[in-house]
C-alpha positions as CSV (number, residue, x, y, z in Angstrom):
1,M,0.0,-77.3,46.1
2,A,-3.6,-77.7,47.4
3,N,-6.0,-79.8,45.5
4,S,-8.8,-77.9,43.8
5,K,-11.1,-78.3,40.9
6,Y,-8.7,-76.0,38.9
7,E,-5.8,-78.3,39.3
8,Y,-6.6,-80.0,35.9
9,V,-4.9,-77.1,34.1
10,K,-1.6,-78.7,35.0
11,S,-2.2,-81.3,32.5
12,F,-1.6,-78.7,29.8
13,E,2.1,-78.5,30.7
14,Q,4.3,-80.3,28.4
15,P,7.4,-82.3,29.5
16,D,10.6,-80.7,28.2
17,I,13.2,-83.0,29.7
18,L,16.4,-83.0,27.5
19,L,17.7,-86.4,26.2
20,P,20.0,-88.0,28.8
21,N,23.7,-88.7,28.3
22,T,24.2,-85.7,26.0
23,W,26.2,-82.5,26.3
24,I,23.9,-79.5,26.8
25,V,24.8,-76.2,25.2
26,V,22.7,-73.1,26.1
27,R,23.5,-70.4,23.6
28,I,22.2,-66.8,24.4
29,D,22.2,-63.9,22.1
30,G,21.5,-60.2,22.5
31,R,18.1,-59.1,21.2
32,G,18.2,-56.1,18.9
33,F,21.9,-55.4,19.6
34,H,22.5,-53.7,16.3
35,K,20.3,-50.8,17.5
36,F,21.5,-51.2,21.1
37,S,25.1,-50.8,20.1
38,A,24.2,-47.7,17.9
39,K,22.3,-46.1,20.8
40,Y,25.2,-46.2,23.0
41,V,27.8,-45.5,20.3
42,F,29.9,-48.7,20.6
43,Q,33.3,-48.4,19.2
44,K,33.9,-50.1,15.8
45,P,34.9,-52.7,14.9
46,N,35.0,-53.8,18.5
47,D,34.2,-52.1,21.8
48,R,36.4,-53.6,24.5
49,R,34.1,-52.3,27.2
50,A,31.1,-54.2,25.9
51,L,33.2,-57.4,25.6
52,D,34.5,-57.1,29.1
53,L,31.0,-56.5,30.3
54,M,29.8,-59.8,28.5
55,N,32.6,-61.6,30.1
56,A,32.0,-60.3,33.5
57,A,28.3,-61.4,33.2
58,A,29.3,-64.8,32.0
59,K,31.6,-65.2,35.0
60,A,28.8,-64.3,37.3
61,V,26.6,-67.0,35.7
62,M,29.4,-69.6,36.1
63,T,29.7,-68.5,39.7
64,E,26.2,-69.1,40.5
65,L,25.9,-72.3,38.5
66,S,28.7,-74.7,39.3
67,D,27.2,-77.3,36.8
68,I,28.5,-75.2,33.9
69,V,31.9,-76.6,32.8
70,I,32.9,-74.1,30.2
71,A,31.5,-71.0,28.3
72,Y,32.6,-69.3,25.1
73,G,31.6,-65.8,24.0
74,I,31.9,-63.6,21.0
75,S,30.2,-60.3,20.2
76,D,26.8,-60.4,21.8
77,E,26.6,-64.2,22.0
78,Y,27.6,-66.6,24.7
79,S,27.5,-70.4,24.9
80,F,27.3,-72.2,28.2
81,V,28.1,-76.0,28.3
82,F,26.8,-78.6,30.8
83,H,28.4,-81.9,31.1
84,K,26.5,-84.9,29.7
85,S,25.8,-86.2,33.3
86,C,24.3,-83.0,34.4
87,A,21.0,-83.4,36.3
88,L,20.4,-79.7,37.2
89,F,16.7,-78.9,37.1
90,E,16.1,-82.5,36.1
91,R,17.5,-81.5,32.7
92,R,14.4,-79.5,32.0
93,S,15.1,-77.3,28.9
94,N,13.0,-74.4,29.8
95,K,14.4,-74.2,33.3
96,L,18.0,-74.3,32.2
97,V,17.5,-71.8,29.4
98,T,15.5,-69.4,31.3
99,T,17.9,-69.5,34.4
100,I,20.9,-68.8,32.1
101,V,19.1,-66.0,30.3
102,S,17.7,-64.3,33.3
103,T,20.9,-64.6,35.4
104,F,23.1,-63.3,32.5
105,T,20.8,-60.4,31.7
106,A,20.4,-59.5,35.4
107,H,24.3,-59.3,35.8
108,F,24.7,-57.4,32.4
109,V,22.3,-54.7,33.7
110,Y,23.7,-54.6,37.1
111,L,27.3,-54.4,35.9
112,W,26.6,-51.9,33.1
113,S,27.7,-48.8,35.1
114,S,31.1,-50.3,36.0
115,F,32.0,-50.5,32.3
116,F,30.0,-47.6,30.9
117,P,30.0,-45.1,33.9
118,E,29.2,-42.1,31.5
119,L,26.4,-43.8,29.7
120,P,23.5,-44.7,32.0
121,L,21.0,-47.2,30.8
122,S,17.6,-46.1,29.6
123,L,14.6,-47.9,28.0
124,P,14.5,-50.1,26.2
125,L,16.8,-52.1,28.4
126,P,19.1,-54.8,27.0
127,S,17.8,-58.4,26.8
128,F,18.8,-61.8,25.6
129,D,17.2,-64.9,24.2
130,G,18.4,-68.4,24.4
131,R,18.1,-72.0,23.2
132,A,19.3,-75.3,24.3
133,V,21.1,-77.7,21.8
134,L,22.2,-81.3,22.6
135,Y,25.4,-82.9,21.4
136,P,25.9,-86.7,21.9
137,T,29.7,-86.9,21.7
138,V,32.8,-85.0,22.7
139,Q,33.7,-84.6,19.1
140,N,30.3,-83.0,18.4
141,L,30.8,-80.6,21.3
142,R,34.3,-79.7,20.2
143,D,33.2,-79.1,16.6
144,Y,30.5,-76.8,17.9
145,M,33.0,-74.8,20.0
146,S,35.5,-74.9,17.0
147,W,32.6,-73.5,14.8
148,R,31.9,-70.6,17.1
149,Q,35.7,-69.7,17.2
150,V,36.1,-69.9,13.4
151,D,33.0,-67.7,13.0
152,C,34.7,-65.2,15.5
153,H,37.9,-65.1,13.3
154,I,35.9,-64.8,10.0
155,N,33.6,-62.1,11.3
156,N,36.4,-60.1,13.0
157,L,38.6,-60.1,10.0
158,Y,35.8,-58.8,7.8
159,N,34.8,-56.1,10.3
160,T,38.3,-55.1,11.0
161,T,38.8,-54.6,7.2
162,F,35.4,-53.0,6.6
163,W,35.7,-50.4,9.4
164,A,39.4,-49.7,8.3
165,L,38.1,-48.9,4.8
166,I,35.5,-46.5,6.3
167,Q,37.5,-45.0,9.2
168,K,40.9,-44.7,7.5
169,G,40.0,-45.0,3.8
170,G,37.2,-42.6,3.6
171,M,34.7,-45.0,2.0
172,D,31.1,-45.1,2.9
173,A,29.5,-48.4,3.9
174,K,28.1,-49.3,0.5
175,D,31.6,-48.8,-1.1
176,A,33.2,-50.8,1.7
177,E,30.9,-53.7,1.1
178,K,31.4,-53.6,-2.7
179,E,35.3,-53.5,-2.0
180,L,35.1,-56.7,0.1
181,A,32.5,-58.7,-1.9
182,G,34.0,-62.0,-3.0
183,S,37.3,-61.4,-1.1
184,V,39.0,-64.1,0.8
185,A,41.2,-63.9,4.0
186,A,44.4,-63.2,2.1
187,D,42.7,-60.2,0.3
188,K,41.5,-58.7,3.6
189,N,45.0,-59.1,5.1
190,E,46.6,-57.4,2.1
191,I,44.2,-54.4,2.3
192,L,44.8,-54.0,6.0
193,F,48.6,-54.1,5.6
194,S,49.2,-52.4,2.3
195,R,46.8,-49.7,2.7
196,F,46.6,-48.9,6.3
197,G,49.8,-50.6,7.8
198,I,47.7,-52.9,10.0
199,N,49.0,-56.4,10.7
200,Y,46.0,-58.5,11.6
201,N,48.2,-60.9,13.5
202,N,48.9,-58.1,16.0
203,E,45.3,-57.4,16.7
204,P,44.2,-58.2,20.3
205,E,43.5,-61.9,20.9
206,I,40.2,-61.2,22.5
207,Y,38.9,-59.9,19.0
208,K,40.4,-62.8,17.0
209,K,39.7,-65.7,19.3
210,G,36.8,-64.6,21.5
211,S,36.5,-65.4,25.2
212,V,36.8,-68.7,26.9
213,V,35.5,-68.9,30.6
214,F,36.3,-71.8,32.8
215,R,37.5,-72.9,36.3
216,D,41.2,-72.8,36.5
217,Y,43.1,-75.8,37.9
218,E,46.7,-76.8,37.5
219,L,47.6,-77.5,33.9
220,V,48.7,-81.1,33.0
221,E,51.2,-82.2,30.4
222,P,49.5,-83.6,27.3
223,G,49.5,-87.4,27.4
224,S,49.9,-87.5,31.2
225,V,46.3,-88.4,32.0
226,T,45.6,-92.1,31.6
227,E,41.8,-91.8,31.5
228,V,40.4,-91.5,28.0
229,I,37.2,-89.6,27.6
230,D,35.4,-91.5,25.0
231,E,31.8,-90.4,24.7
232,D,31.1,-93.0,22.0
233,S,31.5,-95.8,24.6
234,A,28.6,-97.5,26.2
235,K,28.6,-95.4,29.3
236,T,25.3,-94.5,30.8
237,V,24.4,-91.4,32.9
238,E,24.0,-93.8,35.8
239,G,27.5,-95.0,35.4
240,L,28.7,-91.4,35.4
241,Q,26.8,-90.2,38.5
242,L,28.9,-89.8,41.6
243,S,28.0,-90.8,45.1
244,K,26.4,-88.0,47.1
245,T,29.5,-87.6,49.3
246,Q,31.9,-87.4,46.3
247,E,29.5,-85.0,44.6
248,E,29.6,-82.6,47.5
249,K,33.4,-82.8,47.7
250,D,33.6,-82.0,44.0
251,K,31.2,-79.1,44.4
252,K,33.2,-77.6,47.2
253,R,36.4,-77.9,45.0
254,R,34.6,-76.2,42.2
255,A,33.7,-73.3,44.4
256,K,37.2,-72.8,45.5
257,A,38.5,-72.8,41.9
258,R,39.1,-69.4,40.3
259,I,37.0,-68.7,37.3
260,T,39.2,-67.3,34.5
261,V,38.5,-65.6,31.1
262,Q,41.1,-66.4,28.5
263,H,41.5,-65.7,24.7
264,V,43.1,-68.8,23.5
265,D,42.7,-71.5,20.6
266,I,40.1,-74.0,21.6
267,I,40.2,-75.7,18.3
268,K,43.6,-77.6,18.8
269,D,43.9,-80.6,21.0
270,E,46.3,-79.0,23.4
271,F,43.7,-76.8,25.0
272,W,41.6,-79.8,26.1
273,E,44.5,-82.2,26.8
274,R,46.0,-79.7,29.3
275,R,42.6,-79.2,31.0
276,P,41.2,-82.7,31.3
277,W,38.6,-81.6,34.0
278,L,36.6,-79.8,31.2
279,L,35.6,-83.1,29.6
280,S,35.8,-85.5,32.6
281,N,33.8,-83.2,34.9
282,K,36.2,-84.1,37.7
283,P,37.8,-81.1,39.3
284,G,41.6,-80.7,39.0
285,K,44.1,-79.5,41.5
286,I,43.8,-75.9,42.8
287,P,47.0,-74.1,41.7
288,K,49.3,-73.1,44.6
289,E,49.4,-69.5,45.7
290,P,52.6,-67.8,44.2
């Protein structure tokens, strides 16, 4: 940028570099999606087309940003996780958040017609907001992911029961809310099964567990990886940074990996133990072609 008498205005920009050596989670949420879903008559309690569209947009974001190690989505929300050693955009919060939000929104709009061919978009167009949150340890990160998946289960069980009371039980929304006030999970399961013959355990996993997006490598047997990922140790960012040559090799391996969307339990240890690359940030082995 050329020097000029106006260049002093740059001094008003505030630094927003995120704390080093911490996991970065960028969570995005749909803006005004209650009205948006009503406008396009989303199916209740879940619209599979909308969830598949969200997942397709998330996959596109991960394809463009190889620094993302895992993402998790429920409803109109998605969380994208960057490894603690990530140096993308010099860890500038605004750059990370705006890049995720704009890329996700662009693909959501671009892919809309593939999932809703009979419903063309019109103003106001869908949009998302976002924020960056830092987690210092693996346990903190896993607790965050567990929190989102537990929320998925709680909300889906409530919504499944609520809409069953309305669609199959003939109640209005006010009466359904009153019926469920103070109920626990067992009560909702009983309502679903005894009144409507619905076994909640048989509901699609995508509704109960949400969607997990990650690069797919060969699974490993639990306990077979000798390296222990201990975020409470005295490792520094410098100690985790790779040589440029190794970094380029890893980047190429990530580009070759298939990005998969799965609907699995991410609370139990097994998910993480069988996929050590998610926490180590070291690409695994590419699965052999069948």
